[in-house]
C-alpha positions as a LaTeX table, in Angstrom:
\begin{tabular}{lrrr}
\hline
Residue & $x$ (\AA) & $y$ (\AA) & $z$ (\AA) \\
\hline
Met1 & 91.99 & $-82.81$ & 136.85 \\
Ala2 & 89.58 & $-79.89$ & 136.58 \\
Asp3 & 87.50 & $-81.16$ & 139.49 \\
Ile4 & 90.27 & $-80.70$ & 142.08 \\
Asp5 & 89.42 & $-77.20$ & 143.07 \\
Arg6 & 89.27 & $-76.73$ & 146.82 \\
Pro7 & 92.37 & $-77.91$ & 148.68 \\
Glu8 & 91.44 & $-76.95$ & 152.26 \\
His9 & 93.66 & $-79.91$ & 153.21 \\
Leu10 & 96.83 & $-77.85$ & 153.06 \\
Gly11 & 95.77 & $-75.83$ & 156.06 \\
Gln12 & 95.61 & $-79.01$ & 158.10 \\
Leu13 & 98.97 & $-80.61$ & 157.32 \\
Glu14 & 100.65 & $-81.73$ & 160.51 \\
Asp15 & 104.20 & $-82.10$ & 159.28 \\
Thr16 & 104.86 & $-79.53$ & 156.60 \\
Asn17 & 108.58 & $-79.61$ & 157.31 \\
Arg18 & 108.58 & $-82.86$ & 155.36 \\
Ser19 & 106.81 & $-81.41$ & 152.35 \\
Ser20 & 108.03 & $-82.03$ & 148.82 \\
Gly21 & 111.28 & $-80.21$ & 148.17 \\
Ala22 & 111.58 & $-78.88$ & 151.71 \\
Gly23 & 114.48 & $-81.11$ & 152.62 \\
Ile24 & 116.43 & $-81.06$ & 149.36 \\
Asp25 & 119.58 & $-79.00$ & 149.50 \\
Thr26 & 119.28 & $-77.87$ & 145.91 \\
Gly27 & 122.87 & $-76.75$ & 145.72 \\
Glu28 & 123.85 & $-80.39$ & 145.94 \\
Arg29 & 121.91 & $-81.11$ & 142.76 \\
Asp30 & 124.60 & $-79.42$ & 140.67 \\
Arg31 & 125.77 & $-82.69$ & 139.22 \\
Thr32 & 125.41 & $-84.74$ & 136.08 \\
His33 & 121.98 & $-86.30$ & 135.51 \\
Glu34 & 123.15 & $-88.58$ & 132.73 \\
Gly35 & 121.43 & $-91.93$ & 132.90 \\
His36 & 118.25 & $-90.64$ & 134.47 \\
Phe37 & 115.97 & $-91.36$ & 131.53 \\
Ile38 & 115.60 & $-93.62$ & 128.52 \\
Ser39 & 113.79 & $-92.84$ & 125.34 \\
Gly40 & 111.08 & $-95.31$ & 126.25 \\
Gly41 & 110.43 & $-93.47$ & 129.48 \\
Leu42 & 110.62 & $-89.70$ & 129.08 \\
Thr43 & 109.83 & $-88.86$ & 125.48 \\
Ser44 & 107.02 & $-86.36$ & 125.68 \\
Ser45 & 107.13 & $-82.59$ & 125.74 \\
Arg46 & 104.93 & $-79.72$ & 124.85 \\
Ser47 & 106.66 & $-76.63$ & 123.63 \\
Gly48 & 107.62 & $-73.93$ & 126.09 \\
Ile49 & 109.81 & $-70.88$ & 125.60 \\
Met50 & 109.86 & $-69.61$ & 122.01 \\
Ser51 & 106.71 & $-71.57$ & 121.20 \\
Thr52 & 103.00 & $-70.89$ & 120.85 \\
Ser53 & 102.00 & $-73.89$ & 122.97 \\
Pro54 & 101.96 & $-73.83$ & 126.78 \\
Ser55 & 104.38 & $-76.09$ & 128.63 \\
Ile56 & 103.39 & $-78.95$ & 130.92 \\
Phe57 & 105.07 & $-81.25$ & 133.42 \\
Val58 & 106.49 & $-84.17$ & 131.44 \\
Trp59 & 108.34 & $-86.18$ & 134.08 \\
His60 & 108.53 & $-86.60$ & 137.85 \\
Glu61 & 111.43 & $-87.86$ & 139.94 \\
Leu62 & 111.83 & $-89.11$ & 143.48 \\
Met63 & 115.19 & $-88.71$ & 145.22 \\
Thr64 & 115.21 & $-90.99$ & 148.25 \\
Asp65 & 117.55 & $-92.65$ & 150.73 \\
Asp66 & 116.17 & $-96.18$ & 150.21 \\
Thr67 & 115.26 & $-96.79$ & 146.60 \\
Glu68 & 114.42 & $-100.47$ & 147.02 \\
Ser69 & 111.90 & $-99.78$ & 149.76 \\
Ala70 & 110.49 & $-96.76$ & 147.91 \\
Ile71 & 109.96 & $-98.79$ & 144.72 \\
Ala72 & 108.13 & $-101.49$ & 146.68 \\
Phe73 & 106.00 & $-98.88$ & 148.47 \\
Tyr74 & 104.86 & $-97.06$ & 145.33 \\
Arg75 & 104.34 & $-100.34$ & 143.51 \\
Ala76 & 101.85 & $-101.34$ & 146.21 \\
Val77 & 100.22 & $-97.92$ & 146.66 \\
Val78 & 100.01 & $-96.56$ & 143.10 \\
Gly79 & 100.24 & $-99.81$ & 141.14 \\
Trp80 & 103.49 & $-99.03$ & 139.34 \\
Asn81 & 105.74 & $-101.54$ & 137.64 \\
Ser82 & 109.47 & $-100.84$ & 137.68 \\
Gln83 & 112.40 & $-101.19$ & 135.33 \\
Asp84 & 116.08 & $-100.60$ & 136.06 \\
Trp85 & 117.91 & $-98.41$ & 133.62 \\
Gly86 & 121.64 & $-98.92$ & 133.59 \\
Glu87 & 123.27 & $-100.29$ & 136.71 \\
Pro88 & 120.69 & $-101.83$ & 139.07 \\
Gly89 & 119.68 & $-99.35$ & 141.74 \\
Ala90 & 121.20 & $-96.34$ & 140.00 \\
Tyr91 & 117.95 & $-95.22$ & 138.36 \\
Thr92 & 114.59 & $-96.96$ & 138.20 \\
Leu93 & 111.77 & $-96.12$ & 135.82 \\
Val94 & 108.25 & $-96.61$ & 137.19 \\
Gly95 & 104.74 & $-96.44$ & 135.81 \\
Pro96 & 101.50 & $-98.32$ & 135.15 \\
Gly97 & 101.77 & $-101.41$ & 132.94 \\
Glu98 & 104.41 & $-100.86$ & 130.28 \\
Glu99 & 104.26 & $-97.06$ & 130.57 \\
Arg100 & 106.96 & $-95.11$ & 132.38 \\
Val101 & 105.87 & $-91.88$ & 134.04 \\
Ala102 & 108.50 & $-91.22$ & 136.72 \\
Gly103 & 111.95 & $-92.12$ & 138.00 \\
Ile104 & 113.33 & $-93.11$ & 141.39 \\
Met105 & 116.97 & $-92.54$ & 142.27 \\
Pro106 & 119.19 & $-92.47$ & 145.38 \\
Leu107 & 119.50 & $-89.24$ & 147.31 \\
Pro108 & 123.11 & $-88.16$ & 146.67 \\
Glu109 & 125.46 & $-88.76$ & 149.57 \\
Glu110 & 126.56 & $-85.13$ & 149.60 \\
Ala111 & 122.95 & $-83.99$ & 149.82 \\
Arg112 & 122.26 & $-86.41$ & 152.66 \\
Ala113 & 125.34 & $-85.17$ & 154.52 \\
Ala114 & 124.10 & $-81.60$ & 154.14 \\
Gly115 & 120.74 & $-82.52$ & 155.68 \\
Gly116 & 118.82 & $-83.17$ & 152.47 \\
Arg117 & 115.69 & $-85.32$ & 152.73 \\
Pro118 & 113.76 & $-87.38$ & 150.18 \\
Ala119 & 111.43 & $-85.40$ & 147.89 \\
Trp120 & 109.53 & $-85.53$ & 144.60 \\
Leu121 & 110.54 & $-83.05$ & 141.86 \\
Gly122 & 108.99 & $-82.25$ & 138.48 \\
Tyr123 & 110.28 & $-81.60$ & 134.95 \\
Ile124 & 108.61 & $-79.00$ & 132.72 \\
Gly125 & 108.93 & $-79.61$ & 128.98 \\
Val126 & 110.20 & $-76.71$ & 126.86 \\
Ala127 & 111.15 & $-76.19$ & 123.23 \\
Asp128 & 114.66 & $-74.89$ & 123.99 \\
Val129 & 116.26 & $-75.57$ & 127.39 \\
Asp130 & 119.03 & $-73.00$ & 126.92 \\
Ala131 & 116.64 & $-70.21$ & 125.92 \\
Ala132 & 114.20 & $-71.16$ & 128.68 \\
Thr133 & 116.99 & $-71.10$ & 131.27 \\
Val134 & 118.17 & $-67.65$ & 130.18 \\
Ser135 & 114.57 & $-66.39$ & 130.24 \\
Leu136 & 114.02 & $-67.82$ & 133.71 \\
Val137 & 117.07 & $-66.01$ & 135.10 \\
Ala138 & 115.96 & $-62.75$ & 133.51 \\
Ala139 & 112.61 & $-63.18$ & 135.26 \\
Gly140 & 114.27 & $-63.62$ & 138.66 \\
Gly141 & 114.70 & $-67.40$ & 138.80 \\
Arg142 & 117.83 & $-69.27$ & 139.83 \\
Val143 & 119.87 & $-71.93$ & 138.06 \\
Trp144 & 121.20 & $-74.83$ & 140.14 \\
Lys145 & 122.56 & $-76.78$ & 137.16 \\
Gln146 & 123.29 & $-75.24$ & 133.78 \\
Pro147 & 121.81 & $-76.88$ & 130.66 \\
Ser148 & 123.37 & $-80.29$ & 130.03 \\
Asp149 & 122.81 & $-83.15$ & 127.61 \\
Ile150 & 121.70 & $-86.67$ & 128.45 \\
Pro151 & 122.98 & $-88.62$ & 125.41 \\
Glu152 & 120.16 & $-89.95$ & 123.21 \\
Val153 & 117.57 & $-88.71$ & 125.70 \\
Gly154 & 117.47 & $-84.92$ & 125.81 \\
Arg155 & 118.70 & $-81.73$ & 127.42 \\
Phe156 & 117.84 & $-80.40$ & 130.89 \\
Ser157 & 118.64 & $-77.82$ & 133.54 \\
Val158 & 117.86 & $-77.65$ & 137.27 \\
Val159 & 116.24 & $-74.36$ & 138.28 \\
Ala160 & 114.11 & $-72.62$ & 140.87 \\
Asp161 & 111.42 & $-69.98$ & 140.60 \\
Pro162 & 112.05 & $-66.55$ & 142.19 \\
Gln163 & 110.56 & $-67.77$ & 145.48 \\
Gly164 & 112.71 & $-70.89$ & 145.64 \\
Ala165 & 110.52 & $-73.78$ & 144.46 \\
Val166 & 112.79 & $-76.19$ & 142.56 \\
Phe167 & 111.95 & $-77.86$ & 139.25 \\
Met168 & 113.67 & $-78.91$ & 136.04 \\
Leu169 & 113.47 & $-77.79$ & 132.41 \\
Phe170 & 113.61 & $-80.54$ & 129.81 \\
Lys171 & 113.63 & $-81.02$ & 126.04 \\
Pro172 & 113.53 & $-84.63$ & 124.79 \\
Thr173 & 115.53 & $-85.89$ & 121.84 \\
Gly174 & 112.75 & $-88.25$ & 120.74 \\
Gly175 & 109.20 & $-87.60$ & 119.62 \\
Asn176 & 106.18 & $-86.82$ & 121.71 \\
Arg177 & 104.49 & $-89.50$ & 123.82 \\
Pro178 & 100.67 & $-89.72$ & 123.50 \\
Ala179 & 99.00 & $-87.94$ & 126.38 \\
Ala180 & 97.28 & $-90.09$ & 129.00 \\
Ser181 & 93.53 & $-89.79$ & 129.33 \\
Asp182 & 92.34 & $-87.58$ & 132.17 \\
Gly183 & 92.53 & $-89.45$ & 135.46 \\
Ala184 & 94.39 & $-92.47$ & 134.07 \\
Pro185 & 95.49 & $-94.66$ & 137.02 \\
Gly186 & 99.17 & $-94.48$ & 137.81 \\
His187 & 99.70 & $-91.11$ & 136.17 \\
Val188 & 100.25 & $-87.74$ & 137.82 \\
Gly189 & 96.82 & $-86.12$ & 137.99 \\
Trp190 & 97.53 & $-82.74$ & 139.58 \\
Asn191 & 100.45 & $-80.35$ & 140.17 \\
Glu192 & 100.21 & $-78.06$ & 143.18 \\
Leu193 & 102.48 & $-75.15$ & 144.07 \\
Cys194 & 102.70 & $-73.84$ & 147.63 \\
Ala195 & 104.29 & $-70.41$ & 147.21 \\
Val196 & 105.26 & $-67.46$ & 149.37 \\
Asp197 & 103.09 & $-65.25$ & 147.14 \\
Trp198 & 101.01 & $-67.23$ & 144.66 \\
Glu199 & 100.07 & $-64.16$ & 142.61 \\
Gln200 & 103.71 & $-63.31$ & 141.93 \\
Ala201 & 104.43 & $-66.99$ & 141.33 \\
Phe202 & 101.63 & $-67.21$ & 138.80 \\
Asp203 & 102.94 & $-64.18$ & 136.92 \\
Phe204 & 106.34 & $-65.87$ & 136.72 \\
Tyr205 & 105.07 & $-69.25$ & 135.49 \\
Ser206 & 102.58 & $-67.64$ & 133.12 \\
Gly207 & 105.33 & $-65.56$ & 131.55 \\
Gln208 & 107.71 & $-68.49$ & 131.23 \\
Phe209 & 105.37 & $-71.31$ & 130.24 \\
Gly210 & 102.16 & $-69.78$ & 128.90 \\
Trp211 & 99.95 & $-70.96$ & 131.75 \\
Thr212 & 96.60 & $-69.23$ & 132.16 \\
Lys213 & 94.27 & $-68.73$ & 135.10 \\
Ala214 & 91.21 & $-70.93$ & 135.48 \\
Asp215 & 88.90 & $-70.68$ & 138.50 \\
Gly216 & 90.09 & $-69.06$ & 141.69 \\
Ile217 & 88.70 & $-70.65$ & 144.88 \\
Asp218 & 88.25 & $-68.51$ & 147.98 \\
Met219 & 89.43 & $-70.54$ & 151.00 \\
Gly220 & 88.72 & $-67.88$ & 153.59 \\
Leu221 & 91.64 & $-67.28$ & 155.94 \\
Met222 & 93.86 & $-69.44$ & 153.73 \\
Gly223 & 93.33 & $-67.08$ & 150.80 \\
Ile224 & 92.79 & $-67.95$ & 147.16 \\
Tyr225 & 93.56 & $-71.29$ & 145.55 \\
Gln226 & 94.23 & $-70.44$ & 141.90 \\
Leu227 & 93.75 & $-73.15$ & 139.30 \\
Phe228 & 95.92 & $-72.89$ & 136.17 \\
Ser229 & 95.68 & $-74.35$ & 132.69 \\
Ala230 & 98.10 & $-75.12$ & 129.87 \\
Gly231 & 95.86 & $-74.80$ & 126.84 \\
Gly232 & 92.97 & $-76.93$ & 128.12 \\
Ala233 & 91.47 & $-78.14$ & 131.39 \\
Pro234 & 93.28 & $-77.12$ & 134.61 \\
Ile235 & 96.43 & $-79.13$ & 135.35 \\
Gly236 & 97.18 & $-77.74$ & 138.78 \\
Gly237 & 96.71 & $-75.06$ & 141.39 \\
Met238 & 98.67 & $-72.45$ & 143.33 \\
Met239 & 98.23 & $-71.07$ & 146.81 \\
Asn240 & 100.22 & $-69.36$ & 149.55 \\
Lys241 & 102.04 & $-71.94$ & 151.64 \\
Pro242 & 101.12 & $-72.44$ & 155.30 \\
Glu243 & 103.44 & $-70.54$ & 157.66 \\
Ala244 & 104.73 & $-73.82$ & 159.11 \\
Met245 & 105.94 & $-74.93$ & 155.67 \\
Pro246 & 109.61 & $-73.87$ & 155.58 \\
Val247 & 110.06 & $-73.35$ & 151.84 \\
Pro248 & 107.91 & $-73.14$ & 148.70 \\
Ala249 & 107.53 & $-76.45$ & 146.90 \\
Trp250 & 105.62 & $-78.36$ & 144.24 \\
Ile251 & 103.43 & $-81.25$ & 145.43 \\
Phe252 & 102.24 & $-83.95$ & 143.03 \\
Tyr253 & 99.06 & $-86.04$ & 143.08 \\
Phe254 & 99.06 & $-89.61$ & 141.72 \\
Asn255 & 95.87 & $-91.09$ & 140.28 \\
Val256 & 94.43 & $-94.19$ & 141.96 \\
Pro257 & 91.04 & $-95.90$ & 141.38 \\
Glu258 & 89.67 & $-95.67$ & 144.95 \\
Ile259 & 90.93 & $-93.52$ & 147.80 \\
Asp260 & 90.06 & $-95.69$ & 150.82 \\
Ala261 & 91.83 & $-98.74$ & 149.42 \\
Ala262 & 94.84 & $-96.57$ & 148.59 \\
Val263 & 94.91 & $-95.16$ & 152.13 \\
Ala264 & 94.98 & $-98.71$ & 153.49 \\
Arg265 & 97.92 & $-99.51$ & 151.21 \\
Val266 & 99.80 & $-96.39$ & 152.36 \\
Met267 & 99.37 & $-97.38$ & 155.99 \\
Ala268 & 100.22 & $-101.03$ & 155.37 \\
Gly269 & 103.41 & $-99.97$ & 153.59 \\
Gly270 & 104.63 & $-97.81$ & 156.45 \\
Gly271 & 103.52 & $-94.43$ & 155.08 \\
Gln272 & 101.65 & $-91.72$ & 156.95 \\
Ile273 & 98.39 & $-89.90$ & 156.23 \\
Leu274 & 98.71 & $-86.16$ & 156.83 \\
Asn275 & 95.15 & $-85.29$ & 155.91 \\
Gly276 & 92.07 & $-86.88$ & 154.39 \\
Pro277 & 90.50 & $-88.58$ & 152.72 \\
Met278 & 88.35 & $-85.62$ & 151.72 \\
Glu279 & 86.01 & $-84.97$ & 148.82 \\
Val280 & 86.59 & $-81.98$ & 146.56 \\
Pro281 & 84.02 & $-80.27$ & 144.34 \\
Gly282 & 83.49 & $-82.34$ & 141.24 \\
Gly283 & 83.41 & $-85.59$ & 143.18 \\
Ser284 & 87.07 & $-86.57$ & 143.39 \\
Trp285 & 88.66 & $-87.72$ & 146.64 \\
Ile286 & 92.14 & $-86.70$ & 147.79 \\
Val287 & 94.57 & $-87.58$ & 150.55 \\
Asn288 & 97.92 & $-86.09$ & 151.54 \\
Cys289 & 100.63 & $-88.56$ & 152.50 \\
Val290 & 104.26 & $-89.07$ & 153.45 \\
Asp291 & 106.10 & $-92.16$ & 152.22 \\
Pro292 & 108.23 & $-94.28$ & 154.59 \\
Gln293 & 111.38 & $-92.34$ & 153.66 \\
Gly294 & 109.78 & $-88.95$ & 154.34 \\
Ala295 & 108.84 & $-87.66$ & 150.87 \\
Met296 & 105.47 & $-85.97$ & 150.68 \\
Phe297 & 103.03 & $-86.94$ & 147.94 \\
Ser298 & 99.28 & $-86.92$ & 147.43 \\
Leu299 & 96.69 & $-89.23$ & 145.88 \\
Val300 & 93.51 & $-88.47$ & 143.97 \\
Ala301 & 90.71 & $-90.85$ & 143.01 \\
Pro302 & 87.30 & $-90.63$ & 141.33 \\
Ala303 & 85.69 & $-92.74$ & 144.08 \\
Arg304 & 85.88 & $-93.17$ & 147.85 \\
\hline
\end{tabular}
């Protein structure tokens, strides 16, 4: 999504306490993730640590306190189909048509009791989860769950960057999934990091995953919005988080065909619009939202 390159919207968010990752008590994620993927869902990865290819986000996951309602909401808003994996309600794969691009699971009871709130989290594909985890710690990151196997699916760990933004490392057992075309509806079109210090954050992610700088956009008082690439067109951006945002977090943008129609679906489904719609250079339209359970997400479309 190279044309998403001026996110003034983040300076206007009215409820940053509900931003992605802000309400997750990451210590409560130290638990087994077995059953969270099937080979038909998460099977793609680009190499990371100990590889010549940059890493990318390969999976996204929503932890929420009402999975049934969340599935219905995102089905209406983003156009996803859903498929239970294992016991109904334990883990649901979602995506456009027959593709599976994300998972939805219940927010653990212990996390809820500790004050955790629904949030979207991302998985970065690497060549060796164990080596990548060791490297991350050496670079100042934190491990919330040590590398573990998901039988017949892959290996993962739950980690955070040195500033506290949580994500996962993942290596699939199966082969690579063909990459979606740029802007494909129902896919994740942009990955945005709100950091305490984006320059230090970029150095960390660049060193761990081979990301490189693309354009840097001067947003005036909000500072620089730095686009980053993983061997091609930009796949995301980094900026310093607004002061009202309690913790650093990744925010993910889902592709939809038209932004106004998507906004209407968000509102009809009980979601909230935090900011937008607004046009960004290159002609795309974006909107920042909160789903009915409180998880922040964003939408991007090629047309109003």
